[in-house]
N, C-alpha and C positions, 0 to 999 in steps of 0.2 A: 602427205597432209597430216598423218598421225604424228610423225616426228615433229612437225611445226608445232602442233597443239601441245605436246609435251614440253617443248623448249618454251613456249609462251607461258606455260603454267610455272616453270622455274623462274621466269622474270617477274611474275606478279609481286612478290615481296618487295621488289624495288618501288612499287608504286606508293608504298606507305613509308618510305625513307624520308626523314625531314627535308625540307627544302631550304637551301641558302642560295640567295640570288647572286649572280656574278655579271656576265656580260648581257646587256639587253639591247633593244633595238632591232635592227636588220642587218646582222653581221653575215658574212660569207663563211661556210664551214667546210673545211677540207679534211679528208681522212684517207689513210692508207691502211690496209688490212691484209691478214693472212691467217690461214687456217685449213681446215679439212673439207673436201668436197665428196660427197657421196651420190654417185649418179643412180638413176633408177635402174633396177636390175634389167629391165627390158632394153636398155642401151647397151647392155653386155659390155660395159666399161668398169674398171676397178676404181675403188675409193683411193683418192690420193690427196695431195695438198693443193691449195688454190691460193690465189691472191686477188686483191680488189681494191678499188678506189672509190671515192665519192667526191662531188663538189656540188655544194648546195647554197641556196639562199634562203634565210630565215624571213617568211613573209609576216608570221605573227608568232607569238610565243609558243604556240601550240602547233604551227604548220610551217613545214620546210618542203621547198621544191628541190629535188636532188637528182643529179645525173650520176650514174654509176656504172662500173665496169667490173667484170669478174673473168678470170682466166684460171682454167683448171686443167693442166696437162696430166695425161693418164695413159693407161695402156688397155688394150681391148682384152676382155675375157675369153679370148679365143686361142686357137693353136698358133704358136709363134708370138703372141702377145704384141701385135703390132700397136704403134703409137695411135692413141685416141685423144684428141684435145677437144676441151669444150670452153667456149667463151660466150660472154653475153654483155650487152651495153644497153642502157635504157634510161627511163626517166621515172623517178618515184616521186610520190606524195608521202611525206613522213608526218606522222601525227604524234606529236609529243604528249604523253599522258601527264606531264607536269611542264610547267613553263620551260622554254629552252635556255633560260638563264639560271636554272637551278643546279645544284651541286650534283644531283643525280637526276637523270633525264630518261625515264623509260619510254619507249616508243613502239608503235607499230607502223608498218609502211606497205604500200601497195603501188605497183607500177607496171609499165609497159615497156618492152626492150625487144631487141633483136639479137637472136642467138644463133651460133654457128657450131656444128659438130663435124669434125673431119677427121679421116684415117679409119683405122680399125680393121682394114682389109675387107671390108664389105662394100659393094658397089650400090649407089654411088658413094664415093669416100666423103664428099662434101655436102652437109645438110644445113640449109639457112633458112630461117623462118621467124616470124614474130613469136616472142615468148614472155607472157605475162609473168607476174611473180608477186608473192606476198612474203612478208617478214616481220621479225620483232627483235627488239635489242634494248640496250641502255648505254648511256654515256655516264662515265663515272669521273669526276673531276680528278686531276693528276696533282697530287703533292700540294695541294692548296693554290695552284697557279689558275687564276680565273679563265685563261683562254686554252688551257690544255686539258684534254680528257682522254681516257681510255674507252675505245668503243668496242663493245662485245655484241655480235649480230648473228641472227639465224636468217637465212632466206631459202624459200622454196620456189624454184624456176619451173614453170611448166613449159615443156618442150614435146612436140608430137614428131616421133621418129618417122622416116620414110616408110610409107605404106602402113603406118600404125593407125588404128582406128581411134585411139584416145591418147590424151597428153601423158607423158612421162613426168615424174616429179623428181628434179635434181635438187639435192638438199645440201646446203653449205653453212658451216658454222666457222666464223672469223672473228678474230681479235686484232686491234690495230690502234694506232694513234689518231686523235681527232684534234683539229686545230680551229679555234674561232678567230676570224679576222675582221677587224672592223667593229661596228656597233658601238655601245657606249656602256661603261661600267654603271650598273644599276645602283641608285642610291634612293630607295623608297621613301626615306624619312628626310631627305634632303639636307643632311647633317654634314655633308662633305666627306663622309666615311662611306666607301662602297659597301654594299650589302654583304659581299663575301666576307669582308673584315669586321663588320659592324656587329657587336655583340649586344647591342641595344636598338634593334631596327625599328622600333616603333616610338623613337624620340620626338616629342612635339617640335613642330617648326619653329625656329627661332631660338631654340635651346643650344647653349655651347656645349661641346662635347670633348672628350679626351680622344686620344689615339684609337682607342677601342670602340669609339662611337657611343660611349655611355654619357649621359648628361652630367655637368659639373653642378655642384650646389655648394659654394663656398660658405654660406652661412647655415647651412644644415636645416633649412626650413621646409624642405621638400618641394620647393618652386625653384626650377632649374635657372642657373645663370643664363642671361640672355633674354628670358622671360620675366625674371625677378625684377620688379621696379624698385625694390628696396633691398639691394644685395648686402647690406650690412646689418641686417636684422639680429639682435642679440640671441644668443642660443637660449631655447626654451620658450621663446615668445610665439604665441600662436599668431597665424597669418592668414590674409584672405587669398584669393586665387591669383592676385598680382604679386604676392610675396610681401605685402606691407603688412605690419604688425596691426593686429586688433586691440582696440582699447575701449571695451564695452561701457566703462564707467567714467571715461574721459579724464582720468587722474594723471596721465603722463606716464603711467607704469603699464606695460603691456600685458594682455591676457596671456596665462601661462606662466608668467613671472609674477604677477599681481596675486598676493596672498589675500588681499580684501578686495574682491572683484566687483563688489556693490557699493563702493564709496559714493556718498552724496556729492553732488556737483558743488565745486567751490571749495572743498575740503583740501586742506594741505596734507601730503602723504609723505612717508618715508620711501627708502629705496625698494622696499617690498610691497608698495602700494597700500599700506595700511596707515590710518590717519595718525597725524602728530597730535598730541594733546600735552602741551608744555605744562599746563596748570593741573592736569590730572583730574578735571572736572567732567570728563566723559563727553564733552563737546569739542570736536576737533578744531584745531587751528584753521582759520579761513572762514569757518562759520561762527567761531567763539567771538562774540563782540566784547568780552571782557576777558582777555586772555591771561590776566594776572590774578585770577580769583584765588584766594587762600585755600590750601588744599582740603580743609574740613567742610568748607561752605557747600550748602545745597544750592543748585543753580536751575535757572529756567532753560527753555531750549535754545536760547541765545547764548547761554554759558554766563549769564550773568547772575549774581548772587540774589538769592531770595531773602526777603526781610519781612516776615509776616507781620511782625508788630511794629515795624517802622522805627526801630530804635537806632538804626545804623550798625547794628551788629547782625550779621547773616545767619540765617537758620543753618543749624549744624554746629555753629559755634556758640550760639545763643542759649546759655544755660537757664535763661529766664524768658522763654518764648512768647510769652503773654504779656510782656510789658506794656502797660497803656502808654497812648501817644503823650509826648510832652515830657516824660521823665528822663532825667539824666541817669545814664548807665555807666557801668565800667566796661573794661574790654571783654568780659564774659557776658555781657548784654544784660546784666542785672542792675536794676536802678540802685544807684549809691545810696539813697535814702532807705530802699528796701532793706539793705544790709544793715543799716543802723536801726531800723524799726524792728527787724527780726532780733537783733542784739537786745534792743529795748525789751522785747517780749520775754527773752530769755532771762534778763536780770531782775525784771519787775514784775513778771507775770501778767503784763497788760500793755496795750498800744493806746495811746491817746491823741486825738486829732481835733484840731480846730479848723482844719482845711476843708472838712466836710460840711458843705453849705446847703442851706434850703430856702425856698422862697419865704418871705417874711409872713409869720403866723401860719405857715402851711408846712406840710411834711414832703412836699415835692422837692426832690434832689436838684440842685443846680448843675449844669454841665461841668462847671469848674471842679466839681467834686469827684468827677469820674477818674482822673488820673490816681487820686490818692486811693479811691476804693479798688482800682485795679492792682495797685501795689499791695494792698491789704489781701485781695484776693489771691494774688501770686504767692504770698506768704503762707496763706492758709492752706492752699492746695498741697503744700509739703508737709502739712501737719494734720493728715486725716484723723488722728486719734485724739486731737485735742477737743475739749468741750469749751465753748466760747460763749460769753454773755455779751451781747450787745447793749451798751448802756447809753440812753439818750439823756442830755442834761441841757437846761435852759438857764438863762438869768433870771432875776427876780421881777422883770417888768410883766405886768399882766397878772391875772388871778392865779392863785396857786392850783387851783383844780384844773384851769385850762392848760397851765405849763405842764402839769403831770400828764394830761391827755396827750398833748403835742409832743412831748418828748418820747413817749410810748410809740406814737405814730412814726415819728422820724427814725427810731430804732428798727421799726418794722420795715421802713422804706430801704433802709441800708441793708437789712437782712435779704429782702426780696431781690435788691440789684445784685448782690454777691451771688445768690443762687441761681439766678437767671444767666448771669454772665460766665459763672464757672460751674457747669453742670457736674463736675466730678465732686463738688463739695456735697456733704449729706445734710439734709435739713434737720436731722436729729442731733447734729453737733451744735446747733444754735439755740440761743434763747434771746429774744428781743424784751427789753425791759426800759421803761422810762422812770427817771428819777426826778423830773422837772427842775425846780430850783433848790432841792433839798440838800445838795452836796455841792456847794460851791467851792472852788479852789482858793479863790481869794474874795474878800468882800466885795459886794456889788456897789462901789462907791462912785464909779464913773463909767464911761463908755468902754474905756480900755479894759478894765477888770471885768466888766460883763461880757465882752468878746472872748475873754479867757475862759470864763464859766460856761459859754455855749460851746459844747463839745459833743464828741461821740468817743466812747471808750470800748476796747475790745479786751475783755477780762478772761484769762484762762481760769476755769474752775477746777480743773484736774491738774495741778501744778506738779504733781509727781512725775508726770510725762516730761516736763520741762527739766526737771532735776536729772533724770536719766540721760537726757541729751547732753546737758551741761557736763555731766561726769564723762560721757563718751567722748566729747570734744576734748576734755582736759587730758584723757589718757591716750588719745590717738596722736601718733608721731606726726610731726608737721614735715 
């Protein structure tokens, strides 16, 4: 018993050997063995060689029923050393400590048998009776052949000699060839490559594999061929569990390739998933309702040019952004008359307007005057250092005193309009003064002449500022 215990301990490391499945199911297992047989000292027989066989049927991966036989010829340890042979046959239950289809299968066994010991020169020379046994061993796969193993085993046979009060223990250690017949090659992942050869035994069902049982992935998206519903996914694209590319922003460029992965719906994009913007207005093609906007124009959220003053020249290009409605402008957005009037101011030191109109005998501005006043405001905003006198003039109809008062009030109305409409203008720049009928341009002999004399004049009081600007423009290269 002690020898069997030590032998079992030597076999324990086999329990932790990695398993590689081979033949599964219910095969027949056949083996032939040879080795050493050491009889109990009480049998007075010498240690010698032994042969054996087994024929089993695998009921479960962990259980085999097995018929066995052992024959151990020897000599008696007595005078003359007569022949003393021992043999035993029986039926075992073999308990595999790892499934029987594994590459290495450690096991223990126990069984009942019938043993015979004959010879030895002691009467009676034939002793036959039941002989239980226990044992342990292991199967080692042979050279990668799934049906062939090397079988190493120790067995302790209990046999009671004639007139002996207790059992003797006959110990045998044998090695042999073990063959598995029938059954089926195990393929745990059902990929068509048996587990013994399968280097990837956990392949998902449905995946296509190579000769080694490892999954194929032609488009390298980590979803195996056979499971991949989109097998031609571009390299670098992120995919879902079915292998189809993701496109979070729906722009037709897949996540992982898309460098602008938050593109708004409807936007036209390039090959990297970033919005196209042909006119460079920062409103992407597809959303841009005005795709041919000039480069310098400011645009709204639809990509269409803004035109705050409604003069037909977009903000950003408009150099006169506060042009009043109705004024004709040049390609820079500045009223053509504005340029002429500014030139007039530089040349003469004043600007004269008959277009500024009031209600009859009142200082209330008529709406028709607003475009002209807006033009004046646009010019004066550019000249914050000028001191301006706003002069009101009437014709000769009515009392002189009344005309004086009315012209002053009209000059004040003009000043108020400009300061209200153009807050950057400083009140200290302006002086409002009425001249009444005292400074006619032409004699008041008829209605036409009188309409000429009814006017508003903007007179520069510090003309030295104008002279400096005139000199600067004259010396500035064009």
